[in-house]
Structure formats: C-alpha cells, structure tokens
N, C-alpha and C positions, 0 to 999 in steps of 0.2 A: 524467148525461150529457145534453147538449143536442143535439137533432137539429134542423137547420135545414131548413125547408121551402122549397126553391129554386123550386118550381113557383109558389108564391104570389108570390115576389119577381119572377119572370120575367113573371108576369101583370101585376103593377103596373108594371113597366118598359114593357111593351107598351102598357098604357093611357096612361101618361105620354107615350110616343112618339106615340101616335095623337092625343092632345090637342095636343101641340106641333105636329104636322103640320097639324091643323085651324086653329090660331091663325096659323101661318105662311101658310096658304092665304088666310085672311081678311085678313090684313094686306097681302098682295100685291094683293088685289082693291081694297082701300080706299086704298092708298097708291101714288102713282105714282112710279116711279123717276126720280130726277133724273140727267140725263145729263152735266151740267156744274156747276161751281161758279160761282155768281153773285157778282160783286164788289159791295160796297156802292156806292151812287151817290156819285160824286165821287172815287173812289179813283184813277182815272187822272189826273184833273185835279190832284189833290193831288200826285202824283208829278211832274207838269210844273211846278207851282209850287215844289216843293222844288228842282228843278234851276235855276229861273230867279231865285229870290228868296233874299235873305239869311236866315240862320237866325232872327234876331229878328222880322222881319216874317212869316216863315212861321209861327212859333209863335203870335204875337199875333193875326194876322189870319186866316190861311187855316185853321188848325186850328179856330178858333172858328166860321168860316163853315161848315165841313164838319160840325162837331158839331151845329150848328143844322139843317143840311140833313138829317142822319140822324135827328134827333129828330122833325122834321116828317114826313119820309118814312115812318119806321117807325110813327109814330102813325096816319098815314092807312092803312097796311097793316093795322094792328091793328083799325082801325074799318071796314075793308073799304069804303073810300071809292070805289073803282073805278079802272080803268086811266087814265081821262082826268085825274083829280085827281093821280095819281102822275106823269103825263106833265108836267103843268103845274108841279108842285113841282120836277121835275128840270130843266125848261127854265129856270125862274126862277133857281134856284141855279147852274146852269151859266153863264147869262149874267152873274150877279153875280160869280162866281168869275173868269170870263174878263176882266171889266171891272177887277176888283181887280188881277189879274196884270198887265194891260196898263198900268194907271196906275202901279203901283209900279215896274215895269220902266222905263217911260218917264221917271218922275221920277228914278230912280236914274241912268239913262243921261244925263239932262239935267244932274244934279248933278255927275257925273263929268266930263262935257264942260266944264262951266263951271269946275270946279276945274282941269282941265288947261290951259284957255285962259288962266286968270288967272295961271298960273305964268309 
C-alpha cells in the first residue's frame, strides 16, 4: 500500500509559488510596461503610397525603400546609436519616400493627361 505525503507536496507548491512571486516582482521592476504598440517607421507613409500609386510601382519602388529604411533603423536601434541618429534616419527616408510618391504621381498624372489630350 502506497501512502502519499501531501504535506511535502503542499510545501513544494508553496515554495514554487513564492519563487514565481519573486520572479514576477523582479521582472516588473526591471521591465517597463508599454502602454501602446509602436508602428515601424514608414508604415503610415506606405499606406499612403499604396493608395496613390499603382501596384507595380508600389511593389518595385516603395517596398524596397521601406525595407532599406527598416534595415538601417533597426540596425541603429540594435547598436544603440541614440535618438538623434534615429531621428535623422527617419527624416531622410520620410523625405525620400515623399519625393518618390510625388514624382510617380505627377508623372502618371502627366502621362494620363497627355494620353487624353492626344486622343
């Protein structure tokens, strides 16, 4: 006949619970709670480009620009380059993306206007 010692099991459970409580308390002290989800840089501009640009140019031009942007931005984050470097990366790629959107939209508008006038 096997007799289980439940007092020993309950002591182990209490010890485990106390250890978990200590770990949770330490994690809360070391980790700050994030109150919102941060979107990656360029995601809003990418949505704007998707609305204004045809699918071919969107995939060939804008997805490549944003992929480069993310690679450089996240590399700077990993290397802890500082807030000012991140700001310059964001400004440079935002300006480049807006220029590309403006140029492609203006050229496509000009081409469609020329096509409609030549008919």
